[in-house]
N, C-alpha and C positions, 0 to 999 in steps of 0.2 A: 652226240646222240641225243642230246638235247634238241636239236634243230630237226633232226629225222622224227623225235618222239613229236612233236608238235606239228609238222607238217603231216604227218600221217594222220594225226588227230582232227587235221583240218579237213581232209580227203573223205574220210572214213567215219563221220563224228558218229555216227549210231555203235558202233564196234567200241568205242570206249578203251581202245589199247588192250583189251581184253588179254590176247594173244602176241601181244609186241615182244617179250623176250623172249618167247619161242620163237616167234619169226626171224629173230634176230639169229638165235642160235641154230635154227633150220635151216635158215640162209647161210650163214657161213661154212656150216657142216655139208650142205649139198651145192655150193656154189664154187667151193674151194677145189681147184684143181687135184690133188693129190687126195683129199680127204672126200670127193664122192664117191669114188669108186669103194671106199667102205662104209656109206651110208645105205645102199641099197636095201638092205634087209634089218635095220634098225626101226625098232618100233618108236613110236611116239604117243603119249597118252594125252587125249583130249574130250573131253564133254563125255565122260564115262565109255567110251571105246580107244581100243589102240588102234591105230593107224601106221601104214610103214610112212617110213621118215619123205621120201620123195615126193610120194601123195600128197601128204601134208603141208609138204610145203608148198608145192603147187597150189594147192586151196588157200593156204595163206597168202601165197602172190597176187592171187586173183582177188582175193580180200580187201587187201592193199593196195594193188593198183599195179605195183610191181616189186620186182625182189628186193631184198635189203640193199645189195650191192647199189640197184639201181636208183635208189632211193637215198642212198649216202651220196651218190655220184651225183644225183641233181640237186641235192639240198648243198652240198658244199660249192658247187660251180654255180650254182643255178645265182639269180639279182635278188634274193632275198637278203634278209639281215644278215653278217657274216660273208656269206657266199664265200668265195676260193679261200679269203683266209682261215675258216674254220678246217680247211682242208690243207692248206699250206702250214698250218700250225703245228700238228706233230711230227711235219718232215723237219720244219727248222729246227724244232727242238732235237730229233735226232741228231741232224746234222751239227748242231753248234754240242753237244755230247761226244761224237767222235771228234770232232774239231778240237776239244779241251782235251779229249783223251791223247790224241796223236801230239800235241806240242806240252803238255805236262812234262817233267822229269823225272822218271821214277827214281831216280839214283840223288833227288835231293832231299832226302830226308833229313830229318835233325835231329840232334840229340836232347835227351830231358833238359840238360841245362841250356837248352840253346844255340850249340856250338854247331856248326854245318860239319857233317860229314862228308869225307871223299868218297868218290866213286872209283872204282878199280883203275878206271883208265887215270885219272889225275892222279892216283896214287902212283901208277906206274911210271908215272912221268916225272913225279917228285924224288921217287927213289931211285932211278936210273940213270937220270939228268947229273946228279951228283958224281957218278962214277966216271 
């Protein structure tokens, strides 16, 4: 987000990020495939008047030079600071989280005194092995 903030500020210095957070919200609501059907009748307040959300988003996209998704893609895959790494950071974080979740052993709980508890499969093996 900081990269998009920084790059849009250099693109449109007179705007001073006045509508930046509204531009992000409107961009996400109108450019996301399932949400865009719900936003056709939503109002957005700006500058003392109410506007239809798609019209307001189109005006903001014109002001900032592209849509929020367009700026995000350009910022994260561009040749500037961080570039592709800033786009890959959330993907890598989610991948590591899933890898940790997949490899963890939910049955490896420990007793209060530090004793390892047996899971159901090991208990059945221990009980039925002797018989």
